[in-house]
VMD Tcl script that draws the C-alpha trace (Angstrom):
set ca {
  {-16.57 -11.82 -0.64}
  {-14.99 -10.43 2.52}
  {-13.18 -7.14 2.93}
  {-10.03 -6.98 4.99}
  {-8.57 -3.67 6.23}
  {-4.86 -2.99 6.65}
  {-2.93 -0.04 7.99}
  {0.21 0.71 5.99}
  {2.97 3.25 6.42}
  {4.31 4.47 3.09}
  {7.89 5.49 2.28}
  {7.62 7.26 -1.10}
  {10.67 7.95 -3.26}
  {12.61 5.09 -1.70}
  {15.46 3.38 -3.52}
  {14.47 0.14 -1.73}
  {11.11 0.01 -3.49}
  {8.97 -1.72 -4.35}
  {9.18 -3.58 -1.04}
  {6.56 -4.59 1.54}
  {7.69 -5.26 5.11}
  {5.27 -6.95 7.52}
  {5.67 -5.45 10.99}
  {3.13 -7.71 12.66}
  {0.62 -5.92 14.89}
  {1.58 -2.45 13.67}
  {0.80 -3.28 10.03}
  {2.95 -3.02 6.92}
  {5.62 -0.62 5.73}
  {5.54 -0.16 1.95}
  {8.58 1.30 0.19}
  {7.83 2.65 -3.29}
  {10.06 4.39 -5.84}
  {7.29 6.76 -6.97}
  {7.21 10.24 -5.48}
  {4.09 11.48 -3.67}
  {2.99 13.60 -6.64}
  {-0.41 13.30 -8.35}
  {-1.22 10.03 -6.58}
  {1.68 8.11 -8.11}
  {2.83 6.83 -4.70}
  {-0.68 5.50 -4.03}
  {-0.55 3.59 -7.33}
  {2.83 2.19 -6.32}
  {1.46 1.09 -2.94}
  {-1.47 -0.71 -4.57}
  {0.88 -2.47 -7.02}
  {3.35 -3.50 -4.32}
  {0.61 -4.83 -2.03}
  {-1.08 -6.69 -4.89}
  {2.15 -8.47 -5.72}
  {3.01 -9.17 -2.07}
  {-0.46 -10.48 -1.15}
  {-1.01 -12.19 -4.51}
  {-4.35 -10.52 -5.26}
  {-5.39 -8.52 -8.33}
  {-4.81 -4.75 -8.20}
  {-8.52 -4.20 -8.81}
  {-9.31 -5.68 -5.37}
  {-7.13 -3.22 -3.45}
  {-8.23 0.34 -2.70}
  {-6.95 3.18 -0.54}
  {-9.81 3.96 1.87}
  {-8.24 6.69 4.02}
  {-5.06 8.71 3.93}
  {-4.83 9.50 0.22}
  {-2.41 12.35 0.95}
  {-0.86 10.95 4.14}
  {1.97 8.50 4.73}
  {-0.23 6.32 6.94}
  {-3.03 4.81 4.89}
  {-5.94 2.47 5.44}
  {-6.25 -0.10 2.68}
  {-9.24 -2.33 1.85}
  {-8.65 -5.71 0.23}
  {-11.52 -7.76 -1.19}
  {-10.93 -11.49 -0.96}
}
mol new
graphics top color blue
foreach p $ca { graphics top sphere $p radius 0.5 }
foreach p [lrange $ca 0 end-1] q [lrange $ca 1 end] { graphics top cylinder $p $q radius 0.2 }
display resetview
């Protein structure tokens, strides 16, 4: 199994969400409806990416930036 790393910019509390926008070289922008309270936005990011990339949620983890809007995500494929 290989691990791929992505950089994502998160927009919590967005009415657009859940939406994943691929910005090419600069990574992804993930819009989620959940607010950044008690890790709910992180859960929303994992769910949105899992659906967008068509991988199980269990294979996606937030590696860095748990409390930041810019996060590093690991995806096992």
